[in-house]
C-alpha positions as CSV (number, residue, x, y, z in Angstrom):
1,M,43.0,92.0,56.7
2,R,41.8,90.0,53.2
3,Y,45.0,88.1,52.2
4,S,44.9,87.5,47.7
5,V,46.2,84.1,46.5
6,D,49.4,85.7,45.2
7,F,50.8,87.1,48.8
8,Y,53.8,86.0,48.6
9,R,54.3,87.5,44.6
10,N,53.0,90.9,45.8
11,N,55.9,90.8,48.8
12,P,59.0,89.2,47.8
13,L,61.1,91.1,50.2
14,F,59.1,89.2,52.9
15,V,59.4,85.6,51.6
16,I,63.4,86.9,51.4
17,A,63.5,87.8,54.5
18,V,61.8,84.9,56.0
19,M,64.6,82.9,54.4
20,F,67.3,85.3,55.6
21,I,66.3,84.5,59.1
22,L,65.9,81.0,58.9
23,G,69.4,80.8,57.5
24,I,71.0,82.9,60.6
25,A,69.5,81.0,62.9
26,L,70.4,77.5,61.1
27,G,73.7,78.9,60.5
28,D,74.0,79.4,64.6
29,I,73.5,75.9,65.3
30,L,75.9,74.6,62.5
31,M,78.9,76.7,62.0
32,L,79.8,75.4,58.8
33,P,83.5,76.1,57.3
34,F,83.5,79.6,55.2
35,A,84.6,77.6,52.4
36,V,81.2,75.3,52.6
37,Y,78.8,78.6,52.4
38,A,80.7,79.8,49.9
39,V,80.7,76.7,47.4
40,L,76.8,76.4,48.3
41,L,76.0,80.1,47.6
42,I,78.0,80.1,44.5
43,S,76.0,76.8,43.1
44,A,72.6,78.1,44.3
45,I,73.5,81.4,42.4
46,A,75.0,79.5,39.0
47,I,71.6,77.0,39.2
48,G,69.4,80.5,39.2
49,S,70.8,82.0,36.6
50,W,71.0,78.6,34.4
51,F,67.6,78.0,35.0
52,M,66.2,81.9,34.7
53,R,63.6,80.6,32.7
54,F,61.9,78.2,34.7
55,P,60.2,80.6,37.4
56,I,59.7,78.1,40.1
57,V,63.3,76.7,40.0
58,S,65.1,80.7,39.7
59,S,62.8,81.5,42.5
60,L,63.4,78.4,45.2
61,S,67.2,79.2,44.3
62,V,66.7,82.8,45.6
63,H,65.5,81.5,48.4
64,V,68.2,79.1,49.1
65,G,70.7,81.8,48.3
66,A,69.3,83.7,51.2
67,I,69.4,81.1,53.5
68,I,72.9,80.1,52.8
69,A,73.9,84.2,52.9
70,G,72.0,83.9,56.3
71,A,73.9,81.3,57.5
72,W,77.2,82.5,56.2
73,L,77.1,86.2,57.8
74,V,76.3,84.7,61.1
75,T,79.1,82.5,61.3
76,I,81.4,85.4,59.9
77,A,80.1,87.0,63.1
78,K,80.3,85.0,65.7
79,E,83.6,83.6,64.5
80,Y,85.2,87.7,64.6
81,N,87.0,88.1,67.8
82,K,89.1,91.1,68.5
83,A,92.8,90.9,69.8
84,I,92.5,91.3,73.7
85,P,95.1,92.2,75.6
86,V,96.7,89.1,78.2
87,G,97.2,90.4,81.9
88,R,96.9,93.7,83.8
89,H,97.7,96.5,82.1
90,Y,97.2,100.2,81.8
91,Y,94.7,101.5,79.6
92,E,93.3,105.0,78.4
93,A,89.9,104.9,78.0
94,V,86.8,107.0,77.6
95,V,83.1,107.0,78.8
96,V,80.6,106.5,76.0
97,S,77.5,105.6,77.7
98,Q,75.5,107.2,80.7
99,P,76.8,105.2,83.8
100,V,74.2,103.5,86.5
101,I,75.0,104.5,89.4
102,T,74.8,102.4,92.5
103,D,75.9,102.1,95.8
104,K,79.7,101.1,95.2
105,S,79.8,100.9,91.5
106,F,79.6,103.2,88.4
107,K,78.3,100.3,85.6
108,C,78.9,101.7,82.1
109,D,80.7,101.7,78.6
110,L,83.9,102.6,77.5
111,W,86.1,102.7,74.5
112,I,90.0,101.8,75.4
113,V,92.0,103.8,73.1
114,N,95.8,103.4,73.1
115,T,95.6,99.9,71.4
116,P,96.3,99.1,68.4
117,E,92.8,98.9,67.7
118,P,90.2,100.6,69.8
119,I,88.3,98.3,72.5
120,K,84.4,98.5,73.4
121,V,84.4,97.2,77.1
122,K,81.4,96.5,79.1
123,A,82.9,98.1,82.8
124,T,82.0,97.9,86.4
125,L,84.3,100.5,87.9
126,L,84.1,100.2,92.1
127,R,82.8,104.0,93.3
128,D,84.3,105.7,96.6
129,A,82.6,108.6,97.0
130,Q,85.5,110.5,98.4
131,L,88.1,109.8,95.7
132,Y,85.9,109.9,92.8
133,G,82.8,112.0,93.5
134,D,79.3,110.9,92.7
135,T,79.2,111.6,88.9
136,L,80.8,109.9,86.1
137,R,79.7,111.4,82.5
138,P,79.4,110.7,78.9
139,G,82.7,112.5,77.7
140,D,85.1,111.5,80.7
141,G,88.6,110.1,80.5
142,L,89.4,107.6,82.2
143,V,93.2,105.9,83.3
144,V,92.6,102.5,84.2
145,S,94.6,99.2,85.4
146,T,92.8,96.1,85.2
147,A,92.5,93.0,82.9
148,L,90.1,92.4,79.9
149,K,88.0,89.6,79.6
150,A,87.9,88.8,75.8
151,V,83.3,88.4,74.6
152,A,84.7,84.5,73.8
153,D,85.5,83.7,77.4
154,V,82.7,84.9,78.8
155,D,80.2,82.0,80.0
156,Y,77.9,83.2,82.2
157,S,73.7,82.6,81.1
158,D,70.2,82.4,83.0
159,G,67.8,80.5,81.4
160,H,67.2,81.3,77.9
161,F,69.7,84.7,78.7
162,D,73.0,84.2,76.6
163,Y,75.1,86.8,78.0
164,Q,78.0,86.1,75.5
165,R,75.6,86.4,72.9
166,W,74.1,89.9,74.1
167,L,77.9,91.3,74.1
168,R,78.0,90.7,70.7
169,V,74.7,91.9,69.7
170,N,75.8,95.3,70.8
171,H,79.4,95.0,69.6
172,Y,81.4,94.6,72.8
173,D,85.0,93.2,72.5
174,A,85.7,92.5,76.5
175,T,83.9,92.9,80.2
176,A,86.3,94.4,82.6
177,Y,86.1,94.5,86.9
178,V,88.0,98.1,87.8
179,W,88.6,98.1,91.5
180,Q,89.8,101.4,92.9
181,D,93.1,101.6,90.9
182,W,91.2,104.5,88.2
183,Q,90.8,108.1,87.8
184,R,89.9,110.7,85.7
185,E,92.4,112.0,83.0
186,Q,92.0,114.0,79.5
187,I,92.0,111.4,77.1
188,K,92.2,112.2,73.4
189,I,89.4,110.6,70.9
190,S,90.5,111.3,67.6
191,N,91.2,107.1,67.9
192,L,87.5,106.0,68.1
193,P,85.4,105.1,65.6
194,T,83.5,108.1,63.7
195,M,80.2,106.4,64.6
196,E,81.3,106.0,68.0
197,K,81.9,109.7,68.7
198,I,78.8,110.4,66.8
199,R,76.8,108.1,69.6
200,M,79.6,109.8,72.7
201,R,78.0,113.5,71.3
202,A,74.5,111.9,71.4
203,T,74.9,110.6,75.1
204,M,76.4,113.7,76.2
205,W,73.3,115.9,74.5
206,R,70.9,113.6,76.5
207,G,72.5,114.6,79.9
208,N,72.1,118.0,79.1
209,L,68.4,117.1,77.8
210,Q,67.4,115.6,81.5
211,E,69.5,118.1,83.2
212,N,67.2,120.7,81.6
213,Y,64.0,118.8,82.4
214,R,65.5,119.0,86.0
215,R,65.7,122.8,85.8
216,L,62.4,122.6,84.4
217,G,61.3,120.7,87.9
218,L,60.6,117.2,87.1
219,E,62.1,114.9,89.7
220,D,61.9,111.2,90.5
221,R,59.5,108.9,89.0
222,T,58.3,111.6,86.6
223,L,61.7,112.2,85.2
224,A,62.7,108.6,84.8
225,L,59.6,108.5,82.8
226,I,60.2,111.1,80.4
227,S,63.4,110.8,80.0
228,A,63.1,107.1,79.0
229,M,60.0,108.4,77.2
230,T,61.6,111.3,74.7
231,I,65.3,111.0,74.4
232,G,65.6,107.2,75.4
233,D,67.4,107.1,78.4
234,K,66.3,104.8,80.8
235,S,69.2,105.2,83.4
236,L,67.1,106.3,85.8
237,L,64.4,103.6,86.2
238,D,64.6,101.4,89.3
239,D,63.7,98.0,89.3
240,Q,60.4,98.6,91.1
241,M,59.4,100.6,88.0
242,R,60.4,98.4,85.3
243,D,58.8,95.7,87.3
244,E,55.2,97.5,87.4
245,Y,55.3,98.3,84.0
246,S,55.8,95.1,83.2
247,I,53.4,93.6,85.0
248,S,50.6,95.6,84.0
249,G,51.6,95.1,80.4
250,A,53.0,99.1,79.6
251,S,57.0,98.1,79.7
252,H,57.0,98.8,76.0
253,I,56.0,102.5,76.2
254,L,59.5,102.7,78.0
255,A,61.5,102.3,75.0
256,L,61.3,104.7,72.2
257,S,60.2,103.2,69.3
258,G,57.5,103.5,66.2
259,L,54.9,105.6,68.5
260,H,57.4,108.0,69.3
261,L,59.2,108.7,66.3
262,M,55.8,108.5,64.2
263,V,54.2,111.5,66.7
264,L,57.9,113.6,65.1
265,F,57.4,112.5,61.9
266,V,53.3,113.6,61.7
267,I,54.5,117.4,63.7
268,V,57.4,117.9,61.1
269,N,55.3,116.5,58.1
270,Y,52.3,118.5,58.6
271,I,54.5,121.7,59.1
272,M,56.9,120.6,55.7
273,N,53.4,119.9,53.8
274,G,52.0,123.4,54.6
275,I,55.7,124.9,53.5
276,A,55.7,123.1,50.5
277,K,52.0,123.4,49.2
278,F,52.9,126.7,49.5
279,L,55.7,126.6,47.0
280,I,54.4,124.8,45.2
281,G,51.3,127.3,44.8
282,Y,53.8,130.3,44.5
283,T,55.6,128.9,41.1
284,G,52.6,127.6,39.7
285,G,53.5,124.0,40.0
286,K,56.7,124.5,38.8
287,G,59.3,122.0,40.5
288,R,57.0,120.1,42.0
289,L,59.2,117.1,42.6
290,T,62.1,119.2,43.7
291,I,60.1,120.8,46.1
292,K,59.0,117.3,47.7
293,F,62.7,115.7,47.1
294,I,63.8,118.5,49.0
295,K,60.9,117.9,51.7
296,A,61.7,114.3,51.9
297,L,66.0,115.2,52.8
298,L,64.7,117.3,55.2
299,L,62.6,114.7,56.8
300,F,65.5,112.0,56.6
301,G,67.9,114.5,58.5
302,L,65.6,115.7,61.1
303,I,64.2,111.6,61.7
304,W,67.5,109.9,61.8
305,G,69.2,113.2,63.4
306,F,67.0,112.4,66.3
307,T,67.1,108.4,66.0
308,I,71.4,108.9,66.7
309,L,70.4,111.1,69.4
310,V,68.2,108.5,71.6
311,G,70.8,105.8,70.5
312,L,69.6,103.7,67.4
313,S,68.0,100.9,69.3
314,P,66.6,98.4,67.3
315,S,62.9,99.6,68.1
316,I,63.9,103.2,66.9
317,T,66.0,102.3,63.8
318,R,63.2,100.2,62.9
319,A,60.5,102.8,62.7
320,A,63.1,105.5,61.0
321,T,63.9,103.0,58.0
322,M,60.2,102.5,57.6
323,I,59.4,106.3,57.8
324,S,62.2,106.8,55.2
325,L,60.7,104.1,53.2
326,Y,57.4,105.5,53.2
327,A,58.8,109.2,52.2
328,V,60.7,107.5,49.1
329,V,57.5,105.4,48.3
330,D,55.6,108.7,48.2
331,L,57.8,110.8,46.2
332,D,57.1,108.4,43.3
333,N,53.2,108.4,44.7
334,R,53.2,104.7,44.4
335,P,50.9,102.5,46.6
336,H,52.9,101.6,50.1
337,Q,53.2,97.9,50.5
338,P,53.7,97.3,54.5
339,F,54.9,94.0,54.7
340,N,58.0,94.5,52.0
341,T,58.5,97.8,54.0
342,L,59.0,96.1,57.1
343,A,60.8,92.9,55.4
344,F,63.6,95.3,54.1
345,T,64.2,97.1,57.1
346,A,64.6,94.0,58.9
347,L,66.9,92.8,56.1
348,V,69.1,96.3,56.4
349,I,69.6,95.9,60.0
350,L,70.4,91.7,60.0
351,L,73.1,92.0,57.2
352,F,74.7,95.0,59.4
353,N,74.6,92.8,62.6
354,P,73.0,89.2,61.4
355,L,72.9,88.7,65.3
356,S,70.4,91.5,66.0
357,L,67.9,88.1,65.3
358,W,68.7,87.6,69.2
359,D,68.3,90.8,70.7
360,V,64.7,90.6,72.7
361,G,64.1,94.3,71.5
362,F,64.6,93.2,67.5
363,Q,62.6,90.4,68.1
364,L,59.5,92.5,70.3
365,S,59.2,95.4,68.0
366,F,58.9,93.9,64.7
367,M,56.8,91.0,65.5
368,A,54.3,93.8,66.9
369,V,54.3,95.6,63.7
370,L,54.2,92.5,61.9
371,G,51.2,91.8,64.4
372,I,49.2,94.9,63.5
373,F,49.9,94.5,59.9
374,F,48.5,90.8,59.7
375,F,45.7,91.2,62.1
376,Q,44.8,94.5,60.7
377,P,40.7,94.7,60.3
378,K,39.3,95.0,56.8
379,R,36.8,97.5,58.0
380,R,37.9,101.1,59.5
381,L,37.3,101.1,63.2
382,N,36.4,104.1,65.4
383,W,39.7,105.4,67.5
384,F,38.5,104.0,70.8
385,L,38.3,100.3,68.4
386,S,41.4,101.0,66.7
387,L,43.2,101.5,70.0
388,L,41.9,98.4,71.4
389,W,42.7,96.3,68.3
390,L,46.1,97.6,67.9
391,S,47.1,96.7,71.4
392,L,45.4,93.4,71.3
393,S,47.0,92.8,67.9
394,A,50.7,93.4,69.1
395,Q,50.1,91.6,72.5
396,L,49.5,88.3,70.8
397,A,51.8,88.8,68.5
398,V,54.5,89.1,71.1
399,A,52.9,87.0,73.6
400,P,54.7,84.2,73.0
401,L,58.1,85.8,72.9
402,L,57.3,87.6,76.1
403,L,56.8,83.9,77.7
404,Y,59.7,82.7,76.4
405,H,62.0,85.7,77.2
406,F,60.3,86.5,80.5
407,G,57.5,84.0,82.0
408,R,55.1,86.2,82.3
409,L,51.6,87.2,80.9
410,S,49.9,90.4,81.9
411,C,46.2,89.9,82.4
412,Y,45.3,93.7,82.0
413,F,47.3,94.6,79.3
414,L,44.3,96.0,77.5
415,L,43.1,98.1,80.1
416,A,46.7,99.6,80.4
417,N,46.9,100.6,77.0
418,I,43.7,102.4,77.0
419,V,45.4,104.7,79.5
420,V,48.9,104.9,78.6
421,V,48.9,105.4,74.7
422,P,46.8,108.3,74.9
423,C,49.0,109.8,77.8
424,A,51.7,108.7,75.8
425,Y,51.1,111.2,73.0
426,I,50.8,113.8,75.0
427,I,53.9,113.5,76.6
428,V,55.5,113.2,73.9
429,Y,53.7,116.2,72.3
430,S,54.2,118.5,75.0
431,A,58.1,117.2,75.7
432,F,58.7,118.8,72.3
433,A,57.0,121.7,72.5
434,V,58.7,122.6,76.1
435,L,61.6,122.5,74.1
436,L,61.1,124.5,71.3
437,L,59.3,126.9,73.8
438,T,62.5,127.5,75.8
439,P,62.7,130.8,74.7
440,V,59.1,132.0,76.0
441,A,59.2,131.0,79.5
442,I,55.3,131.9,80.6
443,I,54.1,129.2,77.8
444,Q,56.2,126.4,78.9
445,R,55.3,126.6,82.1
446,W,51.9,125.6,81.1
447,M,53.0,122.9,78.6
448,V,55.7,121.7,81.4
449,A,52.3,121.6,83.6
450,I,50.7,119.2,81.0
451,L,53.4,117.2,80.6
452,T,53.7,116.3,84.6
453,S,50.1,115.7,84.6
454,A,50.1,113.2,82.0
455,A,53.4,111.8,83.1
456,H,51.5,111.3,86.6
457,T,47.9,109.9,85.5
458,M,50.0,107.4,83.1
459,D,52.3,106.4,86.4
460,S,49.9,106.2,88.9
461,S,47.3,103.9,86.3
462,V,50.3,101.5,85.9
463,R,50.7,101.7,89.3
464,G,47.2,100.5,90.1
465,I,46.6,98.3,87.7
466,A,49.9,96.5,88.5
467,M,48.3,95.8,92.1
468,L,45.1,94.7,91.1
469,P,45.1,91.2,92.1
470,G,45.8,88.3,89.1
471,A,47.5,91.3,87.0
472,S,50.2,88.8,86.0
473,I,50.6,85.0,85.2
474,E,54.4,84.1,86.5
475,N,57.1,82.0,86.4
476,I,55.6,80.4,82.9
477,H,58.4,78.5,81.1
478,F,58.4,78.4,77.7
479,D,60.8,76.9,75.0
480,G,62.0,77.5,71.5
481,V,59.7,74.3,69.7
482,Q,56.5,75.7,72.3
483,V,56.8,79.2,70.9
484,V,56.7,78.0,67.6
485,A,53.8,75.9,68.3
486,L,52.3,78.8,69.8
487,Y,52.3,80.9,66.6
488,V,50.6,78.2,64.7
489,L,47.7,77.9,66.9
490,I,47.5,81.5,66.8
491,I,47.1,82.2,63.3
492,C,45.3,78.9,62.7
493,V,42.8,80.2,65.7
494,Y,42.9,84.0,63.7
495,R,42.2,82.4,60.6
496,I,39.1,79.8,61.6
497,F,37.8,83.1,63.2
498,C,37.6,85.3,59.4
499,L,36.6,82.2,57.6
500,T,33.8,82.0,60.4
501,L,32.7,85.3,60.1
502,H,32.9,85.0,56.3
503,S,30.9,82.6,56.3
504,K,28.2,84.4,57.8
C-alpha cells in the first residue's frame, strides 16, 4: 500500500486511538490516584485551549490528553469492585449462558438476583444425573447454597493468562463452586439489567437454532462446526477439534468475525439496493436521501440484531461497528477511511470497557484487520492471489500475538486458508438459506446437503493438515518486549521489500 507523507494528518483518529491504548497500558502499570489523573487531564485541556493557534502544541496536548484519559479509565475499571456477601448464603440465580456439560458438572454463567445489586457469577455446579438430569438451559432458575469468591480475591494465573483480568474483562463479579445443594426453581428476572435480559434471550434463541440444526440431521463435529460458525455457539467444540484447528492455522474460522457478518451484509445490502433503486426510479428521484436513510436504518437493525444474537463478541462487535460506519459514510457519498474507521471502532469498545484491551479476541481481531489494511497491495489481484495475500497479511499481523498467548506457530496456515475460507462462504450462505427456506422443505433439504458437504470438506481438510509432519512449531515462549520487537522487524522488512520493488 502506498502511504502519503501526511498519513497522520489524514487519519487523526488512528493516532488518538494509539495514544489512548498506550495510556491504558501505562495506567495498568502505574495505578495512580484518580486526583492525579484529573489534574493532568485538566492541565492538558487547558494547555491545548491556550495554545490553540499553535498546531503542534495543540495536537500534542490532544495526544497527551488521550494517554491520560486511557490511564484514568483503566484505573477506574480495575478499582471497581461490587459488594459481595461474605460467607455461605442461599441465592436465587438465573442461568444466562449455554452450560458446558462435563461428566461431573455444569459450567455456566449465573446472575444472582436476590441481592441489593445483581451479581454476575462464573459458576461450576456439581452434577448428579439422577437428581438433576442431563440438561440445564439458559433461562433456568436456580436456588443455590454457596460462598461467593470476589474477583479481587482470585489469584490464579498460568503463563501469560491472568484469570482475574479475564474475569474483569468479561464483567464477572465473583466465582462460585456449588456442591449438590442446588435445585431448579422459578425465578423472576425483573431485577436483571436490561442488557443481560437481552443477552439471555439471545442465548435461548441460539439454543433453539441449534435444536433446529439437530432436527435437520446435523450431528457431532458437523453440528459443532456449523453452530460455532453461524450462531456463535462453541459449547459443542471439544478440545481435540479446537487443537486441530489451532495447529492448522484455521482457528479463526471457528469464531464469528467480520467474514461471517460481511456475508450477511452483502446479502441484505444487495436485496435492499434493488428495492431502493426501484423506489427511487418509481418516485422519479424524489426522496432519494430519505430512501437511503431508511435503508441504512434497516441495515443497522439487522446487523446489530444478529450481533446481539450471537453474543456480542469483540470480533463481531468490531465488524458490526465498522459496517455501520461504512453505511453512514455511504449516505453522504464520502470516501471511506479504513484506518480511521478501525480506530473509531477500537475507541468505542475501549471507552465502554478499557480492560477489553487484554481480551485475546479483541487483540487478534483488530490486529488481523489492521494487517489487511497495512499490507494491502497497490494493484488489484485476481481472487486467488487476493485470498493468499489476505491470509498472509492477517497471519503476519497476528503471529507475534499467537506466539505470546499460545506459544504455537502454524506452518501450513496458507494451505489451510485456501480451503477453509471458500468453504466458510458456502457454509454461511447455505446456513442462512436453510433458515429462510424452512417453509419449503424440498429446497431446504438440498441446502442442508450443500451445508453438510461444505462443513465435512472443511473439517476433513483441517484434520488432514493438522496431521501433516511439522504442522506447527510448539512451546515458543515470547514476552511483551519480544512481541514489540517482532512487530518492528516485520514492518521494517516489509518497508525494505516495498522500497526494493519501487526502485526496480
